[in-house]
N, C-alpha and C positions, 0 to 999 in steps of 0.2 A: 051306727056311724061307721062309714068307710074311711080308711086312711089310705091316701095315695102316696106311695113311695116312689121317688124319682131319683135316678142316678145323677149325682152332682154334675158330672161332665156333660150331661145331656141338656142342661139348662140353657136356654137360648138367651144370648146377650143382645144389647141394643143394636149391634151391627148385623143381626140376623144369623150369626153363626153360634154354634154351641161353645160352651166353655172349653171343651176338649179341642175343638177345631182351632180356636184362638190360641190355646196353649201350645198346640203342635206347631204353630207358626213361630213361636218364640225360639230363639237360638241360644245355645250355650255360650256364655260370655267369658268363661275362664278357660284358657288354653291348657292342653295336656302338659304334664310335667311342671305345672305351676305349684309352688309351695304355698300352702294355705294353713291357717290356724283355725282350730275348732274349739269351742268351749264344751267340756264334757265333765259330768259329775263323777264318772268312774275312774278318771285319771288322777293321780295324787296331787298334781298342781292345777287341776281343772282345765288345762289347756293342752292340746296336742297339735303337732305340726305334721302334716302329711302332704303328699303330692296328688294332684288330679290325674287319675289314670283311666277313667272310664266316664262316658256320657250315658246317662240313664234318663228315664222319664217315669213319673208315677201314673196311676190309673186314669187321671184326668189330663195327661199330656204335659204336665209341668216339668220343665227341665231340672234334672237332678245330677249329682256328681258322685262318682265312685272314687274313693281315696285309697292310696296305698304307698308303696315304696317307689322312689324315682327309678325310671327305667323298666317298669313293669310292662310297658307297652312295647311290642316288638313289631317292626314293619317288614312286610314282604312285598315290595312293589306297591301295588294298589291295595293289598290286603294287610290287615293288622291282626295281631293276636295278643292276648294277655298272658304273660307268664306269671307264675305264682298266683294261685287263685284267691289269696287272702285280700279281698277288697272290701272296704267298709263303705257301703252304698247308702243312697237315699239322702244326700246332703243338698240343700238348696243354696242358691247364691247368698241369701241373707243370713245363712248360718255359717258362712265361710269368710274369713278375713285373709285377703291376699297378702303375702309377705314378699316385699321387694328385695 
C-alpha cells in the first residue's frame, strides 16, 4: 500500500487555485499599532494586551500578525524597520480581540 502525502497548501479548491494561492490574496485586516488582546495560558491572568507590529504569513499563505510594544515599527520614507526584535508572532485574526 502506497501512501500519497500532499502539502496542504497545494490542494486545489473549487475556483481552480490552490489553498496557498487563495490565502495569499487575503489581506491583513488589523492595522499596525492596533491594541489587541490575546488569551494565553502562560500569563497569570490568561490575557495579554499587545500591539500589532508586523504582518506575517504561515506556510500556506494565511495572514498572521506579529505582536509587540507600540512604536516598534519605524518608518524611513517608503522603507520600514522593526526596532527591538522581541516580537511574538504567528497570531491569526480569530485569536486576536481588537481593543478600542
